[in-house]
N, C-alpha and C positions, 0 to 999 in steps of 0.2 A: 409573566411568561415572555420569553425572548423569541426571536424568529427561529432560533436552533431548537427550541422546544416545539414550535409549530412544524418544523420539518419533520420530526418523529411522530408527534401526535396526530397530525392531520394528513401527512403524506407517506408515512411509513419509511422514511429515510433516516439513517443514523449519521450525524455529523460527528466526525472525529477530528482531532488535532494532529497536524503532521509537523511535530516539532517537540523537542524535549531538551531541557538543560537543567543543571542542578539548582540554579538560583531559583527557578520557578517552583521547585519542590520545596525548598526551605523557606521562601518567602510567602508561600500559600497561593501564588499565582495559578498553579495548575489546579488547585482545588477550586479557585474562582472560576476557571474556564468550565470545570464540571458543573458548578452551580449554574452557569449560564446556558448549559444544555449540551456541552461536549460529552459524548458517550463512548469514547475510545481514543487511542493514541498510537500513532506510527512513528517509528524511528528508522534511520539508515545510516550508513557509514559518513555520508556527507553532513548529516545533522550532528553526529557526534564529533566530527572533525571541527566543526564551528563552535560547538559547546565546550569541548575540552581544550581545544587550541586556542580559543579566543577569550578565555577567562581564567582567573586564578582560583575559581570555586573548588577545583579538583586537586589543588597543590598539596594540601594537607595530607589527603589520603594517598596521593601518588608518592609524596615524600616517604611516607611510612612503608609503602610497599617497596620502594627502591632500597631503603635502609635495611629492610628484611631480605634483600637479595632477590626479590621477585623480578623476573625477566620483563622487558619492555612490553611484549605482546601479552603476557599473562597480566600484567598491570592494566593494560588497556581493557581487557575483558573484566577485570575486578571493577574498574571504574564504571564501565558499562552496566554491569550487573547490578551495582548498587543503586544506580539511577532507575534502572527497569524495575527492581524489586520495590523501591519507593513508589514509583508511578503505579505499579500493580496493586499496591495497598490503597492509594487514593481512588483507583477506579473500582476497587472491589465492590463497594455498595451498588454501583451500576450494574455490575455482573450479577450480583446476588438479586437485586430488585427485577432485573429483566429475565431471569431464569436462564442466564447463560447466553442470551443474545448479544449483548454488548458488554462493555467494560473491559475490553481487551487492550493489551499493550504488546506491541510487535518489536522484536529484536531480530536483526539480520545475521545470518551465518557469515563468515569470512567470505567476502566477495570474490577472492581469488579462487573459490571453489565452484564458481558458476558453471564451468565446463567439466566438472569431476562429480560423477554420480556418487561413487562410494565415499568420497571425501565429504560430500554434502550430507549423506545419510549419517556418517558418523558425527559430523559437527552438529547437525540439527538435534540428533538423539542426545548428544552431550549437553547441549544448551537446555533443552527441554527437561532433562533429568536434573541438572544443576539448579535451575531456577525453580522448577516443580510447583508451579502454580496454575490453577485450572483456567485463569484468564490470560495466560501467556499465548501469544502467537509467535512462533518461529517462522521467519521470512526466508523463503527459498525462491531464487529467481526462476521464472518460468521459461527457461532455456530448454532446448531438446534434451540436454543431459539432466536437467532438473526434474523432468516429468516422472521418471522412475522413482527418484527420491521423494517426490510429493506423495506418490501412490504408496510407497513403503511406509512413509511416516503416518498417513492416514490409517493404514491397516493396522498400525501399532497403537492407535487411539490417541495420536498427538494432533494438536491443532495448528493449522499452518495457514500463514498469509503468503499467497503466491504473487510475487512482485515482477515488475518489468514486463508487462504484457502490452503489445503494440498492435496485434492483429486479431481479427475474429477467429481466424483459422487456428492459431495457437491457443486462444481461449477455449475453443472447442476441445483441444487436446487436454487442456488443463481440467476441464469439467469431467472428461472421461477418466482421468487420473484420479480424481477425487471419488467418483462413483465406483470405480474398480477397487479403490482402496477400501471404501466402505464395505463392499461386498466381501472382501477378504478378512474384515475385522471380525472379531468374535463378540457375541452377545449384543447387549443393548447399545445404541449408538448415540444417544442424545448428548453425551459428554464430548463428542468429536465436533469441531467447529472449523470452518475455513472461510476465507475470502479470496477473491481473485482480483488483483490490483491492475486495473487499465490505467495507463498513462495518457493523459489527455492533451495538455497544453504543449508537451514535447512533440507528440504526433502533429498538432496544428501547425507548429513552427516549421517543422520539416516539409509538411505538404505545402505550406504557404511559400517557402523558399523555392521550391521546385515550380510552383505556379507562377511566381514572380519571373523565374528564368525563362518560362515559356512565353510569357508576356502578351498573350492574345487577350482581347476583351473578355472571351469566354473563360479563359483560365483566371484572370484577375477578378471576374465575378463570383469565382468560387472560393476566394480566401475567406478564411475564418469559418468555414462551414463543415469541413471533413471530419474533424475530431468528434464533434457532437454527433454527426450523422452515424460515425462508427460506434459511438457509445450507444445510441439507440438501437442499432441492429445487434450489438452485443447483448442488450437486455432482451431483445426478441428471442434470441438464441438461448438465453438463460431460461426464459419462460418455456420454450419447447423442450429443453433438456430436462428440466425438473418437473416432468409430468409423464404420465403413461405408466404402464405396468411395471416396468423396470424400476422406475423411481418409487412408485407406490409400495413395492415390496420392501425397499429400504426405509421408506417413511413409517411403515408399520413396525420397524424395529427402532423407532425413535430418531431417525436420521434427520438433520438439518439440511436445508439448501445451502449451497456455497455461494454466498452473496457476491455479486459484482461490487467491486470497490473503485470509485473514481479517484485516482491519484494525479499528482501533478496538475492540480486545479487552480493554481494562480495564473493570472492572465500574463502572458509574456509580451504581448503586443499592446502598447499604450492606446492603440486606436479602438480596441475592443472593450466592452463593459468589464469592469474588474470583478464582477460576479457571474460572468458569462458561463463558466464552467461549473457553477452551482445551479443557477436558475434554470439551465436547459438540461439538466440531468437528473431530475428529481422524480423519484417513484418508489413504490413499495419494494421492500426486500433488497434495498441497496444501501451502500455506505459512501459517504464523501469525506475524504480525509484532507482537511484544508490547512495550509499554513496559517499562522496566527494573523498575518495582515489580511488574508482573505476572509478569515473568519470575522474580523472587525468590520470589513466592508459589508459582508452579508448581514451581520447584525444591524448595521445602519441603514441599508437600503436594498437588501436582497428581497427576492419574491419567492415565498414558500407556497408554490403551486405545482401540481403534478404536470410533468412535461415529457417524461422519459418515453412514453408510449403513444404520443398523440398522432404520429404520422410515420409509420414504418415504411410505407411505400415511398414517401418523400425522401426519407433518409437513404433508401436504396438508390433512388434516382440521383441524389448528390453524389454518392460514391461512384456510380456509373459515370457520371458526367466528369468527375476528377480523373477516372481512368481514361476517358475518351480524349482528354487533353494530352495524354502522354505520361501522366504520373503513374508510376509503378508502385502501388501500395504495399506489395509484398517486398519490395527493395526497401522502401521507407522503413518498414517494420524490422527487417534484418538489420539495417543500419543503425536504427535506434537502440535495438537490443544490444548490439556490439558496443555502441557508445555509452549506454547505461551501465553495462558491466564494467567497462574501462573507467568510467567516471567514478563509480563506487570503489573500485580497487585502488584508483588513485588516491581518493580521500582516506582510505584506510592506510595506505603506505605513507602519505603525507602526515597523518596523525602520528603513526609510529616514529617517523622522524622528528616531529615536534616533541614527543615524549623523550626521545633519546637525547635531544638537545637539553631539555630540562633536567634530565637525569645527570648529564654531565656537569650542569651548573650546580646541581645539589651536591654532587661529589666534590 
């Protein structure tokens, strides 16, 4: 048994892998991660940019697509779909054995649609229909425009990973969209699943930079604390939201809670422990999706013990203290959301450019 198995068996947290590349599928490395305790997988446009643009593993399939006259963008989706379907097959035994709790693989809609509700609905519906596997999560950014799309997809019985969350306020809106979607869905609800992805280290880096700019001893003393505190309070809100008569009525129809998922959990600051955003965010009904480097670190020296709900009052005090220094957490969240959308869109566009260059050489 590894520490990843202990996370799930003893603490109720599901460790997922935040990376994917074709070489891992063909070499058996992804299966090896599953054997070590990985219970799901997430991807995003930046991951595929590195995977497809940084190797020749995709050249044979891409060459065939180009020769057949497939457009560059359609070729991209063919390459991505092939990887996602292969990963879904590898994770299927986890999905089956867990009765649909884990074993999911996430693929994101075109990031250029993050501010387009109707475009997101159409793209998410098309992706879910084309791949058509029960352990697929379609990722939709948790922007204001994404909220109606999330609710609509849930109402249609589609499983969704809500991504790019940076504030407790937006997280509350996401949970409301999920619950309202379930209420609008017909029949039994157990086949519908969702996670809400809170980005941790990106929040920490942004808050730390503002605390550094303020420069007072009080501000400097709060560095490295805000993101974990926000995660703890998000979990408190999760517990409050998925309880009471409204939720119990859905639970009677087979509804599952929308688990909080901790994303961006590699440590960006070398002064902080490399397993900080795993060790301090462990608790029941949560997911942590880790880059492979952080998985290796946690397997070696992580601590599998419940930490998510040890001190909600202390977490609130930390965020109050951060705000008292002059850091506006709402501004931080809005900035990070805009930057996250722009970053994924740039990765998508850069990869299309790389594929265009490859197509020209093939021609």
